N, C-alpha and C positions, 0 to 999 in steps of 0.2 A: 668441471669440464668447461673449457673456454668456448667462446662464441663460434670460432671457426670449426671446432670439432662437432659442436651441436648442429651447425648448418650442414656439415658433411653427412650426418646421420639422417637428415630430413630427405624425403623423396623429392625428386625434381618436380617442378610444376607440371610438366607433361605426364608425369607418372601418377599424379593425384587421382585422375579419373579411373585408374586401375585399382585403387585401394578400396577395401571394404568400408562400409558405412561406419563400422565399429572403430576402425583405425582412424578414419576422418574425425570421429567424435573425440578420440584421444588427442589428435592434433589441435582440434578446436579448443579443447579445454586447456591445452598447453599455452595457447596464445591469448585466450580471453579469460581464463581462470573461472569460467562459468559454463554450464551446458548451453547449447543453442536453444532457441525457442522450440517448443513442442511441435513436432511434425516437420521440422526443417528437412528439405529434400537434399539428396546427395549433391546436386548441382549448387545449391545454396551453401552447403558446407565448403565445397571446393572454392567458391568465390570468396567466402569469408576468410578462409585460411590463406588464400592467395593475397588478399588485401592486407592481412595482418603481416605477412612476410614482407610485402612491399613497404608497408609503413615502418617496419623494423629496419629495413635496409636503407630507406631514403628519408626517414624522419616523420612520416605521416602528415597530418594536416597542421597548418600553422595555427597558432593560438587564436588569432583574429578570426579565422575561418570557423573554428570550433565555436567561438562566442556567437558568431552570426547564425550558425546552424541551430544552436541551443535557443537563441532568441526567436527564430522562426518557429521552432517546434513548440515553444511555450505559447506563442501567439495562436498557432493553429489549435493547440489543445484548449486554450481558453475560449476560442471561437466555437469549437465543437461542443464545449460544455454549455454554452449559452444558447445554442440553436435548438429548437424543438426537433425531436426525432420524427421523421416522416416515414410512413410505411411505404414499401416499394410498390405494392399493388393494393390499393384500397378495394374492399369488396364491392362488387357491382350493386347498384341500388336494387332493392326488392321491387319487382314489377308486379303490380296488382293484377289479379285475374280480371279479364274484361278489357284490359288495355290493348289498343291496336297500334302496332308499329308499322310505319310505311317507309320504304326505301326504294329509291330509283337506282337501277344499275344497268349500265349499257343501254339506256333508252327504254327500259322496261320497268314498270312499277310493281313492287312486291309488297303485299300486305300480310302481316302476321298478327294473329290473335293470341294473346296470353290467356291460358286457362289453368285450372288447378292441376291438370295432368301434364302440362308442358306447353309447347308453342305450336299453333296450327297454321299451316300455310297450304293453300290449295287442297284442303281436306285431309292432309297428312299431318299427324302429330309428331313433333320432334322433341327430344329431351332437352335440347339447349338451343340458344340462339346461335352458337358457334356451328352447330350441325346445319342449321338453315343457311348461314352465311357460306358454308362450304358447298351446300347444294346449289346455291345461286352462282357462286364465283368459280367453283371447281378447285379452289385452293383453300388452305387453312387460314382462317381469319379469327380474330376475337369477335364473337357475335355481338356482345354489348357495344363494342367500339364500332363495328360495322353498322349497327342500327342507331348509333348516336346516343345510347343511354349511359355511356361512361366516357369521360374525357380522355 
């Protein structure tokens, strides 16, 4: 089959969105000779197929551009491997019973006592500092951050 008859069998770019995911997977494999990454969305398949068609029609990236991209990718990979992995949200510090936290909000001072049962403010026991922060502000806050016990 020659290239022009193969192109005639391919759906037009505007018709790709109407194809089933299974049909898009077949087209993807035709262009890349490998399955897409696991969980690739239909929109990603359409963009990848569209790019491959454009590269086939107009020649794709220049060799110099490919070399630059590979160099950047290697540098980023090497940098990522040398950096320590940081956790997104470190656990809040353990607040010892008997600790008193003080916060001023809108000109009023609030004192909270940490106990074994929770956090006490104005004689009411709360299960978390976030519940107290919400009671004070009326909106959802990170309690440890509101009281300055976490950065």
